[in-house]
KOLGU-4560 file (N, C-alpha, C; in nm, 3 decimals, padded with zeros to 5 digits):
<recs>
<n_xx: 14.591 n_yy: 04.451 n_zz: 05.675 ca_xx: 14.656 ca_yy: 04.448 ca_zz: 05.806 c_xx: 14.553 c_yy: 04.486 c_zz: 05.912 mol: A seq: 1 type: MET>
<n_xx: 14.554 n_yy: 04.415 n_zz: 06.022 ca_xx: 14.462 ca_yy: 04.442 ca_zz: 06.133 c_xx: 14.485 c_yy: 04.582 c_zz: 06.188 mol: A seq: 2 type: GLU>
<n_xx: 14.377 n_yy: 04.645 n_zz: 06.236 ca_xx: 14.383 ca_yy: 04.782 ca_zz: 06.285 c_xx: 14.485 c_yy: 04.796 c_zz: 06.397 mol: A seq: 3 type: VAL>
<n_xx: 14.485 n_yy: 04.703 n_zz: 06.493 ca_xx: 14.581 ca_yy: 04.710 ca_zz: 06.605 c_xx: 14.724 c_yy: 04.710 c_zz: 06.556 mol: A seq: 4 type: GLY>
<n_xx: 14.755 n_yy: 04.627 n_zz: 06.455 ca_xx: 14.889 ca_yy: 04.622 ca_zz: 06.399 c_xx: 14.923 c_yy: 04.752 c_zz: 06.327 mol: A seq: 5 type: ALA>
<n_xx: 14.825 n_yy: 04.808 n_zz: 06.255 ca_xx: 14.847 ca_yy: 04.936 ca_zz: 06.186 c_xx: 14.878 c_yy: 05.045 c_zz: 06.288 mol: A seq: 6 type: ARG>
<n_xx: 14.801 n_yy: 05.046 n_zz: 06.398 ca_xx: 14.821 ca_yy: 05.148 ca_zz: 06.501 c_xx: 14.960 c_yy: 05.133 c_zz: 06.565 mol: A seq: 7 type: MET>
<n_xx: 15.000 n_yy: 05.009 n_zz: 06.591 ca_xx: 15.129 ca_yy: 04.984 ca_zz: 06.656 c_xx: 15.246 c_yy: 05.026 c_zz: 06.568 mol: A seq: 8 type: ALA>
<n_xx: 15.229 n_yy: 05.016 n_zz: 06.436 ca_xx: 15.338 ca_yy: 05.052 ca_zz: 06.346 c_xx: 15.333 c_yy: 05.198 c_zz: 06.303 mol: A seq: 9 type: THR>
<n_xx: 15.233 n_yy: 05.272 n_zz: 06.351 ca_xx: 15.222 ca_yy: 05.413 ca_zz: 06.318 c_xx: 15.156 c_yy: 05.441 c_zz: 06.185 mol: A seq: 10 type: GLY>
<n_xx: 15.103 n_yy: 05.339 n_zz: 06.118 ca_xx: 15.033 ca_yy: 05.361 ca_zz: 05.991 c_xx: 14.898 c_yy: 05.427 c_zz: 06.018 mol: A seq: 11 type: LEU>
<n_xx: 14.853 n_yy: 05.506 n_zz: 05.924 ca_xx: 14.725 ca_yy: 05.575 ca_zz: 05.938 c_xx: 14.611 c_yy: 05.473 c_zz: 05.942 mol: A seq: 12 type: ALA>
<n_xx: 14.517 n_yy: 05.496 n_zz: 06.032 ca_xx: 14.399 ca_yy: 05.411 ca_zz: 06.044 c_xx: 14.278 c_yy: 05.496 c_zz: 06.010 mol: A seq: 13 type: VAL>
<n_xx: 14.198 n_yy: 05.449 n_zz: 05.917 ca_xx: 14.080 ca_yy: 05.524 ca_zz: 05.875 c_xx: 13.956 c_yy: 05.474 c_zz: 05.949 mol: A seq: 14 type: THR>
<n_xx: 13.850 n_yy: 05.554 n_zz: 05.943 ca_xx: 13.724 ca_yy: 05.511 ca_zz: 06.002 c_xx: 13.672 c_yy: 05.385 c_zz: 05.932 mol: A seq: 15 type: GLU>
<n_xx: 13.694 n_yy: 05.377 n_zz: 05.802 ca_xx: 13.652 ca_yy: 05.257 ca_zz: 05.727 c_xx: 13.725 c_yy: 05.134 c_zz: 05.777 mol: A seq: 16 type: LYS>
<n_xx: 13.856 n_yy: 05.147 n_zz: 05.809 ca_xx: 13.932 ca_yy: 05.034 ca_zz: 05.866 c_xx: 13.867 c_yy: 04.986 c_zz: 05.995 mol: A seq: 17 type: ASP>
<n_xx: 13.835 n_yy: 05.081 n_zz: 06.083 ca_xx: 13.773 ca_yy: 05.049 ca_zz: 06.212 c_xx: 13.637 c_yy: 04.983 c_zz: 06.188 mol: A seq: 18 type: ILE>
<n_xx: 13.558 n_yy: 05.042 n_zz: 06.101 ca_xx: 13.424 ca_yy: 04.994 ca_zz: 06.070 c_xx: 13.428 c_yy: 04.848 c_zz: 06.022 mol: A seq: 19 type: TYR>
<n_xx: 13.512 n_yy: 04.821 n_zz: 05.922 ca_xx: 13.518 ca_yy: 04.686 ca_zz: 05.865 c_xx: 13.567 c_yy: 04.584 c_zz: 05.967 mol: A seq: 20 type: GLU>
<n_xx: 13.665 n_yy: 04.621 n_zz: 06.050 ca_xx: 13.712 ca_yy: 04.526 ca_zz: 06.149 c_xx: 13.607 c_yy: 04.502 c_zz: 06.258 mol: A seq: 21 type: GLN>
<n_xx: 13.532 n_yy: 04.606 n_zz: 06.294 ca_xx: 13.424 ca_yy: 04.589 ca_zz: 06.391 c_xx: 13.319 c_yy: 04.492 c_zz: 06.338 mol: A seq: 22 type: CYS>
<n_xx: 13.280 n_yy: 04.509 n_zz: 06.212 ca_xx: 13.181 ca_yy: 04.418 ca_zz: 06.151 c_xx: 13.234 c_yy: 04.275 c_zz: 06.157 mol: A seq: 23 type: VAL>
<n_xx: 13.360 n_yy: 04.256 n_zz: 06.118 ca_xx: 13.420 ca_yy: 04.124 ca_zz: 06.117 c_xx: 13.422 c_yy: 04.063 c_zz: 06.259 mol: A seq: 24 type: SER>
<n_xx: 13.465 n_yy: 04.141 n_zz: 06.356 ca_xx: 13.472 ca_yy: 04.091 ca_zz: 06.494 c_xx: 13.334 c_yy: 04.059 c_zz: 06.549 mol: A seq: 25 type: LEU>
<n_xx: 13.237 n_yy: 04.144 n_zz: 06.521 ca_xx: 13.101 ca_yy: 04.118 ca_zz: 06.567 c_xx: 13.047 c_yy: 03.988 c_zz: 06.508 mol: A seq: 26 type: LEU>
<n_xx: 13.067 n_yy: 03.969 n_zz: 06.379 ca_xx: 13.019 ca_yy: 03.848 ca_zz: 06.314 c_xx: 13.091 c_yy: 03.724 c_zz: 06.365 mol: A seq: 27 type: GLU>
<n_xx: 13.222 n_yy: 03.735 n_zz: 06.392 ca_xx: 13.299 ca_yy: 03.623 ca_zz: 06.445 c_xx: 13.253 c_yy: 03.581 c_zz: 06.585 mol: A seq: 28 type: GLN>
<n_xx: 13.199 n_yy: 03.676 n_zz: 06.660 ca_xx: 13.153 ca_yy: 03.645 ca_zz: 06.796 c_xx: 13.005 c_yy: 03.608 c_zz: 06.799 mol: A seq: 29 type: THR>
<n_xx: 12.945 n_yy: 03.588 n_zz: 06.683 ca_xx: 12.807 ca_yy: 03.541 ca_zz: 06.676 c_xx: 12.701 c_yy: 03.650 c_zz: 06.681 mol: A seq: 30 type: GLY>
<n_xx: 12.741 n_yy: 03.775 n_zz: 06.663 ca_xx: 12.645 ca_yy: 03.885 ca_zz: 06.664 c_xx: 12.575 c_yy: 03.896 c_zz: 06.529 mol: A seq: 31 type: CYS>
<n_xx: 12.450 n_yy: 03.938 n_zz: 06.531 ca_xx: 12.380 ca_yy: 03.975 ca_zz: 06.409 c_xx: 12.409 c_yy: 04.124 c_zz: 06.387 mol: A seq: 32 type: ALA>
<n_xx: 12.456 n_yy: 04.159 n_zz: 06.269 ca_xx: 12.502 ca_yy: 04.295 ca_zz: 06.243 c_xx: 12.420 c_yy: 04.360 c_zz: 06.132 mol: A seq: 33 type: VAL>
<n_xx: 12.378 n_yy: 04.485 n_zz: 06.157 ca_xx: 12.305 ca_yy: 04.564 ca_zz: 06.059 c_xx: 12.384 c_yy: 04.691 c_zz: 06.032 mol: A seq: 34 type: TYR>
<n_xx: 12.418 n_yy: 04.714 n_zz: 05.906 ca_xx: 12.499 ca_yy: 04.829 ca_zz: 05.867 c_xx: 12.409 c_yy: 04.947 c_zz: 05.833 mol: A seq: 35 type: ARG>
<n_xx: 12.436 n_yy: 05.060 n_zz: 05.895 ca_xx: 12.360 ca_yy: 05.182 ca_zz: 05.865 c_xx: 12.446 c_yy: 05.287 c_zz: 05.796 mol: A seq: 36 type: LEU>
<n_xx: 12.576 n_yy: 05.267 n_zz: 05.796 ca_xx: 12.668 ca_yy: 05.366 ca_zz: 05.740 c_xx: 12.642 c_yy: 05.385 c_zz: 05.592 mol: A seq: 37 type: SER>
<n_xx: 12.643 n_yy: 05.509 n_zz: 05.548 ca_xx: 12.622 ca_yy: 05.543 ca_zz: 05.408 c_xx: 12.746 c_yy: 05.613 c_zz: 05.353 mol: A seq: 38 type: GLN>
<n_xx: 12.803 n_yy: 05.558 n_zz: 05.248 ca_xx: 12.922 ca_yy: 05.619 ca_zz: 05.188 c_xx: 12.887 c_yy: 05.740 c_zz: 05.103 mol: A seq: 39 type: ALA>
<n_xx: 12.761 n_yy: 05.750 n_zz: 05.065 ca_xx: 12.717 ca_yy: 05.862 ca_zz: 04.982 c_xx: 12.608 c_yy: 05.939 c_zz: 05.056 mol: A seq: 40 type: ARG>
<n_xx: 12.575 n_yy: 06.054 n_zz: 05.005 ca_xx: 12.468 ca_yy: 06.132 ca_zz: 05.065 c_xx: 12.339 c_yy: 06.051 c_zz: 05.060 mol: A seq: 41 type: ALA>
<n_xx: 12.264 n_yy: 06.054 n_zz: 05.169 ca_xx: 12.138 ca_yy: 05.979 ca_zz: 05.174 c_xx: 12.034 c_yy: 06.063 c_zz: 05.247 mol: A seq: 42 type: SER>
<n_xx: 11.914 n_yy: 06.012 n_zz: 05.249 ca_xx: 11.807 ca_yy: 06.081 ca_zz: 05.322 c_xx: 11.792 c_yy: 06.024 c_zz: 05.462 mol: A seq: 43 type: LYS>
<n_xx: 11.892 n_yy: 05.950 n_zz: 05.505 ca_xx: 11.893 ca_yy: 05.894 ca_zz: 05.640 c_xx: 11.907 c_yy: 06.008 c_zz: 05.741 mol: A seq: 44 type: GLN>
<n_xx: 11.840 n_yy: 05.996 n_zz: 05.852 ca_xx: 11.844 ca_yy: 06.099 ca_zz: 05.955 c_xx: 11.986 c_yy: 06.115 c_zz: 06.008 mol: A seq: 45 type: THR>
<n_xx: 12.039 n_yy: 06.237 n_zz: 06.010 ca_xx: 12.174 ca_yy: 06.259 ca_zz: 06.064 c_xx: 12.181 c_yy: 06.217 c_zz: 06.211 mol: A seq: 46 type: PRO>
<n_xx: 12.292 n_yy: 06.155 n_zz: 06.247 ca_xx: 12.314 ca_yy: 06.118 ca_zz: 06.386 c_xx: 12.299 c_yy: 05.970 c_zz: 06.414 mol: A seq: 47 type: GLY>
<n_xx: 12.233 n_yy: 05.896 n_zz: 06.321 ca_xx: 12.220 ca_yy: 05.753 ca_zz: 06.344 c_xx: 12.358 c_yy: 05.687 c_zz: 06.347 mol: A seq: 48 type: LEU>
<n_xx: 12.375 n_yy: 05.582 n_zz: 06.428 ca_xx: 12.506 ca_yy: 05.518 ca_zz: 06.437 c_xx: 12.539 c_yy: 05.438 c_zz: 06.311 mol: A seq: 49 type: PRO>
<n_xx: 12.664 n_yy: 05.395 n_zz: 06.301 ca_xx: 12.709 ca_yy: 05.319 ca_zz: 06.185 c_xx: 12.655 c_yy: 05.176 c_zz: 06.184 mol: A seq: 50 type: ASP>
<n_xx: 12.642 n_yy: 05.116 n_zz: 06.302 ca_xx: 12.606 ca_yy: 04.975 ca_zz: 06.313 c_xx: 12.505 c_yy: 04.952 c_zz: 06.423 mol: A seq: 51 type: LEU>
<n_xx: 12.418 n_yy: 04.855 n_zz: 06.402 ca_xx: 12.335 ca_yy: 04.800 ca_zz: 06.509 c_xx: 12.373 c_yy: 04.653 c_zz: 06.516 mol: A seq: 52 type: ILE>
<n_xx: 12.399 n_yy: 04.603 n_zz: 06.635 ca_xx: 12.435 ca_yy: 04.462 ca_zz: 06.651 c_xx: 12.356 c_yy: 04.403 c_zz: 06.767 mol: A seq: 53 type: ALA>
<n_xx: 12.322 n_yy: 04.277 n_zz: 06.752 ca_xx: 12.257 ca_yy: 04.201 ca_zz: 06.859 c_xx: 12.354 c_yy: 04.092 c_zz: 06.901 mol: A seq: 54 type: PHE>
<n_xx: 12.394 n_yy: 04.093 n_zz: 07.027 ca_xx: 12.491 ca_yy: 03.996 ca_zz: 07.076 c_xx: 12.422 c_yy: 03.862 c_zz: 07.101 mol: A seq: 55 type: THR>
<n_xx: 12.502 n_yy: 03.755 n_zz: 07.114 ca_xx: 12.444 ca_yy: 03.625 ca_zz: 07.145 c_xx: 12.365 c_yy: 03.625 c_zz: 07.277 mol: A seq: 56 type: PRO>
<n_xx: 12.396 n_yy: 03.718 n_zz: 07.366 ca_xx: 12.323 ca_yy: 03.726 ca_zz: 07.493 c_xx: 12.207 c_yy: 03.826 c_zz: 07.486 mol: A seq: 57 type: ARG>
<n_xx: 12.171 n_yy: 03.864 n_zz: 07.364 ca_xx: 12.053 ca_yy: 03.947 ca_zz: 07.337 c_xx: 12.066 c_yy: 04.091 c_zz: 07.386 mol: A seq: 58 type: HIS>
<n_xx: 12.186 n_yy: 04.142 n_zz: 07.385 ca_xx: 12.206 ca_yy: 04.284 ca_zz: 07.410 c_xx: 12.209 c_yy: 04.355 c_zz: 07.275 mol: A seq: 59 type: THR>
<n_xx: 12.138 n_yy: 04.466 n_zz: 07.266 ca_xx: 12.141 ca_yy: 04.545 ca_zz: 07.143 c_xx: 12.247 c_yy: 04.652 c_zz: 07.158 mol: A seq: 60 type: MET>
<n_xx: 12.337 n_yy: 04.660 n_zz: 07.061 ca_xx: 12.443 ca_yy: 04.759 ca_zz: 07.061 c_xx: 12.422 c_yy: 04.857 c_zz: 06.947 mol: A seq: 61 type: LEU>
<n_xx: 12.439 n_yy: 04.984 n_zz: 06.975 ca_xx: 12.445 ca_yy: 05.087 ca_zz: 06.872 c_xx: 12.591 c_yy: 05.130 c_zz: 06.869 mol: A seq: 62 type: LEU>
<n_xx: 12.653 n_yy: 05.123 n_zz: 06.754 ca_xx: 12.798 ca_yy: 05.145 ca_zz: 06.745 c_xx: 12.829 c_yy: 05.254 c_zz: 06.644 mol: A seq: 63 type: ILE>
<n_xx: 12.904 n_yy: 05.352 n_zz: 06.689 ca_xx: 12.956 ca_yy: 05.458 ca_zz: 06.603 c_xx: 13.106 c_yy: 05.436 c_zz: 06.594 mol: A seq: 64 type: GLU>
<n_xx: 13.158 n_yy: 05.419 n_zz: 06.473 ca_xx: 13.301 ca_yy: 05.399 ca_zz: 06.457 c_xx: 13.367 c_yy: 05.533 c_zz: 06.424 mol: A seq: 65 type: THR>
<n_xx: 13.483 n_yy: 05.554 n_zz: 06.480 ca_xx: 13.562 ca_yy: 05.675 ca_zz: 06.455 c_xx: 13.708 c_yy: 05.636 c_zz: 06.443 mol: A seq: 66 type: LYS>
<n_xx: 13.781 n_yy: 05.706 n_zz: 06.358 ca_xx: 13.925 ca_yy: 05.684 ca_zz: 06.352 c_xx: 13.984 c_yy: 05.733 c_zz: 06.484 mol: A seq: 67 type: ARG>
<n_xx: 14.104 n_yy: 05.686 n_zz: 06.521 ca_xx: 14.166 ca_yy: 05.736 ca_zz: 06.643 c_xx: 14.173 c_yy: 05.889 c_zz: 06.640 mol: A seq: 68 type: PRO>
<n_xx: 14.125 n_yy: 05.952 n_zz: 06.745 ca_xx: 14.122 ca_yy: 06.097 ca_zz: 06.753 c_xx: 13.996 c_yy: 06.158 c_zz: 06.693 mol: A seq: 69 type: GLY>
<n_xx: 13.913 n_yy: 06.075 n_zz: 06.628 ca_xx: 13.789 ca_yy: 06.125 ca_zz: 06.567 c_xx: 13.687 c_yy: 06.164 c_zz: 06.673 mol: A seq: 70 type: GLY>
<n_xx: 13.601 n_yy: 06.257 n_zz: 06.640 ca_xx: 13.500 ca_yy: 06.307 ca_zz: 06.734 c_xx: 13.360 c_yy: 06.290 c_zz: 06.677 mol: A seq: 71 type: ARG>
<n_xx: 13.264 n_yy: 06.281 n_zz: 06.767 ca_xx: 13.125 ca_yy: 06.276 ca_zz: 06.726 c_xx: 13.083 c_yy: 06.412 c_zz: 06.671 mol: A seq: 72 type: LEU>
<n_xx: 13.003 n_yy: 06.411 n_zz: 06.565 ca_xx: 12.942 ca_yy: 06.534 ca_zz: 06.515 c_xx: 12.826 c_yy: 06.567 c_zz: 06.609 mol: A seq: 73 type: ARG>
<n_xx: 12.776 n_yy: 06.690 n_zz: 06.602 ca_xx: 12.668 ca_yy: 06.733 ca_zz: 06.692 c_xx: 12.547 c_yy: 06.640 c_zz: 06.686 mol: A seq: 74 type: ASP>
<n_xx: 12.504 n_yy: 06.603 n_zz: 06.566 ca_xx: 12.386 ca_yy: 06.516 ca_zz: 06.552 c_xx: 12.413 c_yy: 06.379 c_zz: 06.614 mol: A seq: 75 type: ALA>
<n_xx: 12.536 n_yy: 06.328 n_zz: 06.600 ca_xx: 12.572 ca_yy: 06.200 ca_zz: 06.659 c_xx: 12.575 c_yy: 06.209 c_zz: 06.812 mol: A seq: 76 type: GLN>
<n_xx: 12.629 n_yy: 06.318 n_zz: 06.862 ca_xx: 12.635 ca_yy: 06.339 ca_zz: 07.007 c_xx: 12.494 c_yy: 06.348 c_zz: 07.066 mol: A seq: 77 type: ARG>
<n_xx: 12.407 n_yy: 06.423 n_zz: 07.000 ca_xx: 12.269 ca_yy: 06.437 ca_zz: 07.048 c_xx: 12.197 c_yy: 06.303 c_zz: 07.047 mol: A seq: 78 type: LYS>
<n_xx: 12.216 n_yy: 06.225 n_zz: 06.940 ca_xx: 12.154 ca_yy: 06.093 ca_zz: 06.934 c_xx: 12.204 c_yy: 06.006 c_zz: 07.049 mol: A seq: 79 type: PHE>
<n_xx: 12.335 n_yy: 06.005 n_zz: 07.071 ca_xx: 12.393 ca_yy: 05.925 ca_zz: 07.180 c_xx: 12.338 c_yy: 05.968 c_zz: 07.315 mol: A seq: 80 type: ALA>
<n_xx: 12.325 n_yy: 06.097 n_zz: 07.337 ca_xx: 12.270 ca_yy: 06.147 ca_zz: 07.463 c_xx: 12.125 c_yy: 06.101 c_zz: 07.481 mol: A seq: 81 type: GLU>
<n_xx: 12.048 n_yy: 06.103 n_zz: 07.374 ca_xx: 11.909 ca_yy: 06.057 ca_zz: 07.382 c_xx: 11.902 c_yy: 05.908 c_zz: 07.414 mol: A seq: 82 type: ARG>
<n_xx: 11.987 n_yy: 05.831 n_zz: 07.348 ca_xx: 11.989 ca_yy: 05.686 ca_zz: 07.374 c_xx: 12.029 c_yy: 05.660 c_zz: 07.518 mol: A seq: 83 type: VAL>
<n_xx: 12.135 n_yy: 05.725 n_zz: 07.562 ca_xx: 12.186 ca_yy: 05.700 ca_zz: 07.698 c_xx: 12.091 c_yy: 05.753 c_zz: 07.805 mol: A seq: 84 type: LEU>
<n_xx: 12.008 n_yy: 05.850 n_zz: 07.768 ca_xx: 11.916 ca_yy: 05.907 ca_zz: 07.866 c_xx: 11.781 c_yy: 05.838 c_zz: 07.872 mol: A seq: 85 type: GLY>
<n_xx: 11.763 n_yy: 05.732 n_zz: 07.793 ca_xx: 11.636 ca_yy: 05.661 ca_zz: 07.787 c_xx: 11.645 c_yy: 05.531 c_zz: 07.866 mol: A seq: 86 type: THR>
<n_xx: 11.549 n_yy: 05.509 n_zz: 07.952 ca_xx: 11.546 ca_yy: 05.385 ca_zz: 08.031 c_xx: 11.531 c_yy: 05.264 c_zz: 07.940 mol: A seq: 87 type: MET>
<n_xx: 11.603 n_yy: 05.158 n_zz: 07.972 ca_xx: 11.588 ca_yy: 05.032 ca_zz: 07.900 c_xx: 11.637 c_yy: 05.035 c_zz: 07.757 mol: A seq: 88 type: GLY>
<n_xx: 11.719 n_yy: 05.132 n_zz: 07.723 ca_xx: 11.765 ca_yy: 05.143 ca_zz: 07.585 c_xx: 11.891 c_yy: 05.059 c_zz: 07.563 mol: A seq: 89 type: CYS>
<n_xx: 11.929 n_yy: 05.039 n_zz: 07.438 ca_xx: 12.048 ca_yy: 04.962 ca_zz: 07.407 c_xx: 12.175 c_yy: 05.035 c_zz: 07.449 mol: A seq: 90 type: PRO>
<n_xx: 12.284 n_yy: 04.964 n_zz: 07.441 ca_xx: 12.414 ca_yy: 05.021 ca_zz: 07.475 c_xx: 12.468 c_yy: 05.096 c_zz: 07.355 mol: A seq: 91 type: VAL>
<n_xx: 12.518 n_yy: 05.217 n_zz: 07.378 ca_xx: 12.576 ca_yy: 05.298 ca_zz: 07.271 c_xx: 12.727 c_yy: 05.301 c_zz: 07.290 mol: A seq: 92 type: TYR>
<n_xx: 12.801 n_yy: 05.258 n_zz: 07.190 ca_xx: 12.946 ca_yy: 05.251 ca_zz: 07.198 c_xx: 13.009 c_yy: 05.334 c_zz: 07.087 mol: A seq: 93 type: LEU>
<n_xx: 13.111 n_yy: 05.411 n_zz: 07.122 ca_xx: 13.192 ca_yy: 05.479 ca_zz: 07.022 c_xx: 13.324 c_yy: 05.402 c_zz: 07.019 mol: A seq: 94 type: VAL>
<n_xx: 13.356 n_yy: 05.347 n_zz: 06.905 ca_xx: 13.472 ca_yy: 05.258 ca_zz: 06.893 c_xx: 13.577 c_yy: 05.321 c_zz: 06.802 mol: A seq: 95 type: ILE>
<n_xx: 13.699 n_yy: 05.340 n_zz: 06.855 ca_xx: 13.809 ca_yy: 05.383 ca_zz: 06.768 c_xx: 13.923 c_yy: 05.281 c_zz: 06.772 mol: A seq: 96 type: ASN>
<n_xx: 13.903 n_yy: 05.172 n_zz: 06.844 ca_xx: 13.997 ca_yy: 05.061 ca_zz: 06.845 c_xx: 13.913 c_yy: 04.934 c_zz: 06.861 mol: A seq: 97 type: ASP>
<n_xx: 13.903 n_yy: 04.851 n_zz: 06.758 ca_xx: 13.817 ca_yy: 04.733 ca_zz: 06.763 c_xx: 13.846 c_yy: 04.639 c_zz: 06.880 mol: A seq: 98 type: PRO>
<n_xx: 13.967 n_yy: 04.644 n_zz: 06.935 ca_xx: 13.997 ca_yy: 04.557 ca_zz: 07.049 c_xx: 13.908 c_yy: 04.590 c_zz: 07.168 mol: A seq: 99 type: ARG>
<n_xx: 13.868 n_yy: 04.716 n_zz: 07.181 ca_xx: 13.779 ca_yy: 04.752 ca_zz: 07.292 c_xx: 13.641 c_yy: 04.691 c_zz: 07.274 mol: A seq: 100 type: SER>
<n_xx: 13.599 n_yy: 04.671 n_zz: 07.151 ca_xx: 13.471 ca_yy: 04.607 ca_zz: 07.122 c_xx: 13.475 c_yy: 04.460 c_zz: 07.165 mol: A seq: 101 type: LEU>
<n_xx: 13.585 n_yy: 04.393 n_zz: 07.135 ca_xx: 13.600 ca_yy: 04.253 ca_zz: 07.175 c_xx: 13.593 c_yy: 04.241 c_zz: 07.327 mol: A seq: 102 type: VAL>
<n_xx: 13.659 n_yy: 04.331 n_zz: 07.398 ca_xx: 13.655 ca_yy: 04.329 ca_zz: 07.545 c_xx: 13.513 c_yy: 04.350 c_zz: 07.595 mol: A seq: 103 type: GLU>
<n_xx: 13.440 n_yy: 04.442 n_zz: 07.533 ca_xx: 13.304 ca_yy: 04.468 ca_zz: 07.577 c_xx: 13.218 c_yy: 04.344 c_zz: 07.558 mol: A seq: 104 type: TRP>
<n_xx: 13.226 n_yy: 04.281 n_zz: 07.442 ca_xx: 13.145 ca_yy: 04.162 ca_zz: 07.413 c_xx: 13.181 c_yy: 04.049 c_zz: 07.508 mol: A seq: 105 type: ILE>
<n_xx: 13.308 n_yy: 04.035 n_zz: 07.539 ca_xx: 13.353 ca_yy: 03.930 ca_zz: 07.631 c_xx: 13.288 c_yy: 03.945 c_zz: 07.770 mol: A seq: 106 type: ARG>
<n_xx: 13.262 n_yy: 04.069 n_zz: 07.810 ca_xx: 13.204 ca_yy: 04.095 ca_zz: 07.942 c_xx: 13.055 c_yy: 04.130 c_zz: 07.936 mol: A seq: 107 type: HIS>
<n_xx: 12.990 n_yy: 04.105 n_zz: 07.823 ca_xx: 12.847 ca_yy: 04.131 ca_zz: 07.807 c_xx: 12.770 c_yy: 04.051 c_zz: 07.913 mol: A seq: 108 type: ASP>
<n_xx: 12.693 n_yy: 04.120 n_zz: 07.998 ca_xx: 12.624 ca_yy: 04.049 ca_zz: 08.107 c_xx: 12.522 c_yy: 03.952 c_zz: 08.062 mol: A seq: 109 type: PRO>
</recs>
């Protein structure tokens, strides 16, 4: 069931649900998608986002998925602040409803 439908019916939505639907939506809109999310412990630097995507208009997106009500961990927040504070850097998005991602891509300059 699509995340929006799950949310409307009051069913629990997990971060994995959001993540998978974001990947699907990105690919459907012609984005190249790179998955960074690790289901198990890894030696990956804490704070890296779940996804990197390149839009058809050549915008680089860094995407952190969260379940509705989910919050960034300190390492994720610090990474986002560094990205947002750097000139010419990619767009950093925190997505807890994949429909917002579709709206963003639709208005990608």
